[in-house]
C-alpha positions in Angstrom: 9.1 -9.9 -94.9 8.6 -13.2 -92.9 11.0 -14.9 -90.6 9.4 -18.3 -91.3 8.0 -19.5 -94.7 5.8 -22.6 -94.7 5.5 -23.8 -98.3 3.2 -26.8 -97.9 0.3 -27.7 -95.6 0.9 -27.8 -91.9 -1.3 -28.4 -88.9 -3.0 -25.1 -88.0 -2.2 -25.3 -84.3 1.5 -25.7 -85.0 1.4 -22.7 -87.5 -0.3 -20.6 -84.8 2.3 -21.6 -82.2 5.1 -20.3 -84.5 3.1 -17.2 -85.4 2.9 -16.3 -81.7 6.7 -15.8 -81.7 7.7 -15.0 -85.3 6.5 -13.4 -88.5 5.1 -16.4 -90.4 4.1 -16.7 -94.1 1.9 -19.8 -94.3 0.8 -20.6 -97.9 0.5 -24.2 -98.9 0.3 -23.2 -102.6 3.9 -21.8 -102.6 5.2 -25.2 -103.5 3.5 -24.8 -106.9 4.8 -21.2 -107.5 8.6 -21.3 -107.1 9.2 -17.6 -108.2 6.8 -16.5 -105.4 8.4 -18.9 -102.9 11.8 -17.5 -103.8 10.5 -14.0 -103.3 9.1 -14.9 -99.8 12.5 -16.4 -98.9 14.5 -13.2 -99.5 14.8 -12.5 -95.8 13.5 -15.6 -94.2 15.4 -17.4 -91.5 13.4 -20.6 -91.6 11.7 -22.7 -94.3 9.2 -25.5 -93.6 8.3 -28.1 -96.3 6.9 -31.5 -96.9 8.1 -33.8 -99.7 7.3 -31.7 -102.8 9.3 -28.6 -102.3 12.8 -29.1 -103.9 15.2 -27.5 -101.5 18.1 -27.3 -103.9 20.9 -24.9 -104.7 18.7 -22.7 -106.7 16.1 -22.3 -104.0 18.8 -21.8 -101.3 20.4 -19.1 -103.4 17.2 -17.1 -103.0 17.4 -17.4 -99.2 20.6 -15.7 -98.0 19.5 -15.5 -94.4 18.2 -19.1 -94.1 19.4 -20.9 -91.0 17.0 -23.9 -90.7 14.8 -26.1 -92.8 12.0 -28.1 -91.1 10.8 -31.2 -92.9 7.2 -32.2 -92.1 8.0 -35.9 -92.3 11.0 -38.1 -92.4 12.3 -38.4 -96.0 15.1 -36.1 -97.2 15.4 -36.9 -100.9 13.9 -33.5 -101.8 16.5 -31.6 -99.7 20.1 -31.1 -100.8 21.8 -31.8 -97.5 25.2 -31.1 -98.8 24.2 -27.6 -100.1 22.5 -27.0 -96.7 25.7 -28.1 -94.8 27.9 -25.8 -96.9 25.7 -22.9 -95.9 25.5 -24.0 -92.2 21.7 -24.5 -92.5 20.3 -27.0 -90.0 17.8 -29.6 -91.3 15.3 -31.2 -89.0 12.8 -34.0 -89.7 9.8 -35.2 -87.6 11.2 -38.7 -86.9 8.7 -41.1 -85.4 5.8 -38.6 -85.4 3.9 -40.4 -88.2 5.2 -44.0 -87.6 1.9 -45.3 -86.2 -0.1 -43.8 -89.1 2.1 -45.5 -91.7 2.1 -48.8 -89.9 -1.7 -48.8 -89.7 -1.9 -48.0 -93.4 0.3 -51.0 -94.3 -1.9 -53.3 -92.2 -5.0 -51.8 -93.7 -3.6 -52.2 -97.2 -2.9 -55.9 -96.5 -6.5 -56.5 -95.5 -7.9 -54.6 -98.5 -5.7 -56.5 -101.0 -6.2 -59.9 -99.3 -10.0 -59.4 -98.9 -11.3 -57.8 -102.2 -14.8 -57.8 -100.7 -13.7 -54.7 -98.7 -13.5 -52.7 -102.0 -16.7 -54.0 -103.6 -19.1 -51.3 -102.4 -19.8 -49.8 -105.8 -20.5 -53.2 -107.3 -22.9 -54.2 -104.5 -24.6 -50.8 -104.8 -25.0 -51.3 -108.5 -27.0 -54.5 -107.9 -24.2 -57.1 -108.3 -23.6 -59.8 -105.8 -19.8 -60.6 -106.4 -19.3 -63.3 -103.8 -17.2 -65.7 -105.7 -14.6 -63.2 -106.9 -14.5 -61.4 -103.6 -13.6 -64.3 -101.3 -9.9 -63.5 -100.8 -7.6 -65.1 -98.3 -6.7 -64.9 -94.6 -3.5 -63.2 -93.4 -3.1 -65.5 -90.4 -0.4 -68.1 -91.2 1.0 -66.0 -94.1 4.5 -64.7 -94.4 5.2 -61.0 -94.3 8.5 -59.8 -95.7 9.8 -56.4 -94.6 12.4 -54.8 -96.7 14.0 -52.5 -94.1 13.5 -53.0 -90.4 13.5 -49.4 -89.1 11.0 -47.9 -86.7 7.9 -48.1 -88.9 8.7 -51.6 -90.1 9.0 -52.7 -86.5 5.6 -51.4 -85.7 4.2 -53.2 -88.7 6.0 -56.4 -87.5 4.3 -56.2 -84.1 0.9 -55.6 -85.6 1.2 -58.4 -88.2 2.5 -60.9 -85.6 -0.6 -60.2 -83.6 -2.6 -61.4 -86.7 -0.7 -64.7 -86.7 1.7 -63.9 -89.5 5.2 -65.1 -89.8 7.6 -62.1 -90.0 10.8 -61.9 -92.0 13.0 -59.0 -92.9 15.9 -57.9 -95.0 18.0 -55.1 -93.7 21.8 -55.2 -94.5 22.4 -51.9 -92.6 21.0 -53.3 -89.3 23.6 -54.9 -87.0 23.0 -58.7 -86.6 22.9 -58.3 -82.9 20.2 -55.5 -82.9 17.3 -56.3 -80.7 14.9 -55.6 -83.6 15.8 -59.1 -85.0 13.7 -60.5 -82.2 10.7 -59.4 -84.2 11.7 -61.0 -87.5 13.6 -63.8 -89.2 16.6 -62.3 -91.1 16.7 -63.3 -94.8 18.6 -62.2 -97.8 16.6 -60.3 -100.3 16.1 -63.2 -102.7 14.9 -65.5 -100.1 12.5 -62.9 -98.7 11.0 -62.2 -102.1 10.5 -65.9 -102.9 9.0 -66.8 -99.5 6.8 -63.9 -98.7 3.0 -63.7 -99.2 3.1 -60.0 -98.5 6.2 -57.7 -99.2 6.3 -54.3 -97.6 9.0 -51.7 -98.4 10.5 -49.6 -95.6 13.6 -48.1 -97.2 14.8 -44.6 -98.2 15.4 -43.7 -101.8 19.1 -44.2 -102.5 21.1 -45.2 -105.5 21.1 -48.7 -104.0 17.3 -48.8 -103.6 16.1 -47.2 -106.8 13.9 -49.7 -108.6 14.8 -52.2 -106.0 11.5 -54.0 -106.9 11.8 -54.3 -110.7 10.7 -56.9 -113.2 13.5 -59.3 -112.2 12.6 -59.0 -108.5 8.9 -59.6 -109.2 9.7 -62.7 -111.3 11.1 -64.3 -108.1 8.0 -63.6 -106.1 4.9 -65.8 -105.7 2.3 -65.0 -108.4 -0.2 -64.6 -105.5 2.1 -62.2 -103.5 1.0 -58.8 -102.4 3.3 -55.7 -102.6 2.9 -52.6 -100.5 5.0 -49.5 -100.9 4.5 -46.7 -98.4 8.1 -45.7 -98.2 9.5 -43.8 -101.1 8.6 -43.4 -104.8 11.3 -44.7 -107.1 12.0 -47.8 -105.0 9.5 -49.7 -107.1 9.5 -49.9 -110.9 5.9 -48.8 -111.6 5.9 -50.1 -115.2 7.0 -53.5 -113.9 4.1 -53.5 -111.4 1.6 -52.6 -114.1 2.9 -55.4 -116.4 3.0 -58.0 -113.6 -0.5 -57.3 -112.3 -2.0 -57.1 -115.8 -0.4 -60.5 -116.7 -1.4 -62.1 -113.4 2.2 -62.5 -112.2 1.5 -60.6 -109.0 -1.5 -60.9 -106.7 -2.0 -57.3 -105.9 -0.2 -54.0 -105.0 -0.8 -50.9 -102.9 1.2 -47.9 -103.9 1.2 -44.7 -101.8 4.3 -43.2 -103.2 5.4 -42.6 -106.8 8.4 -41.7 -108.9 6.5 -38.6 -110.0 4.1 -36.9 -107.6 1.4 -36.0 -108.3 1.1 -38.9 -110.8 1.2 -37.5 -114.4 -1.7 -37.9 -116.8 0.2 -40.5 -119.0 1.1 -42.7 -116.0 -2.3 -42.3 -114.5 -3.9 -43.6 -117.7 -1.6 -46.7 -117.5 -2.7 -47.3 -113.9 -6.4 -46.9 -114.6 -7.2 -50.4 -116.0 -4.8 -52.4 -113.8 -6.5 -55.1 -111.6 -5.9 -55.5 -107.9 -4.1 -52.2 -107.5 -4.7 -49.6 -104.8 -3.4 -46.1 -105.4 -3.3 -43.5 -102.7 -1.8 -39.9 -102.7 1.2 -40.2 -100.5 -1.1 -40.2 -97.5 0.0 -43.2 -95.4 1.5 -41.0 -92.8 -1.2 -38.4 -92.7 -3.8 -38.8 -90.0 -5.3 -36.1 -87.8 -3.2 -37.3 -84.9 0.1 -37.7 -86.8 -0.2 -34.2 -88.4 -0.6 -32.7 -84.9 2.6 -34.5 -83.8 4.5 -33.8 -87.0 3.6 -30.1 -87.0 4.4 -29.5 -83.4 7.7 -31.4 -83.5 8.8 -29.4 -86.6 7.6 -26.1 -85.0 9.6 -26.9 -81.9 12.8 -27.6 -83.9 12.5 -24.4 -85.9 11.8 -22.4 -82.8 14.9 -23.7 -81.0 17.1 -22.6 -83.8 15.6 -19.2 -84.3 15.5 -18.5 -80.6 19.3 -18.8 -80.4 20.1 -16.8 -83.5 
């Protein structure tokens, strides 16, 4: 039976580095076969997951020897930290390893939403010449509102400032004297939503952030505003986004994360006909380079724990 079980995809070089020292079971399909995953965990000391594997009490009960969980990313809403703490199981994330990738995604999404011509390939190839409805607008001189001013948001702020954007942020957790405020003007949430031409979320999923952007919040935004969520599914009310875009009360949106992942058939059908909407499959942080960093950082964390036990 394996020492290390990897239930979702991981950079092959990082898998190989662990396999050189431990008995590793690497099967990215385990996340979709919980009974088989539980069986593999019967004697495992380490579990490595992404965001889909629910590391809850039921799963932990099937892993009596587990000492460490490695998260290939930064979010922890799929891991029951309290249950892990009771068992003395250490949990490690790959903080910062994919920050550049997410920041570049946000900037790219801003360009794609602001300049619809970038998404007109199929129309041009079909013989259309959609110049008038593909004009778009410039980002220079526009206001970017960052909800949360953590490491990724700070990278976004720097890149957006280089484009000539005004940067604002709302982060009630961040100390008023934190040097990060040199990057952005501090606003309360209402002022940020009403003033911003682009709003980008950078918050964890908590009780206080669930459906943070709902119908009432959208009603305070400019009807031309763009919304980008590459943080956590559930922080945005997807039904409200669909309604606002369909009615022309929001200029555009890019969603990389969803309350249900993968998106179910019913919700997918609702998204299908919505204008000015970009949907991606929780991939903002996934680039070749970031996956090498995330994989190696996670492998190193797991190795340190297993090597001392």
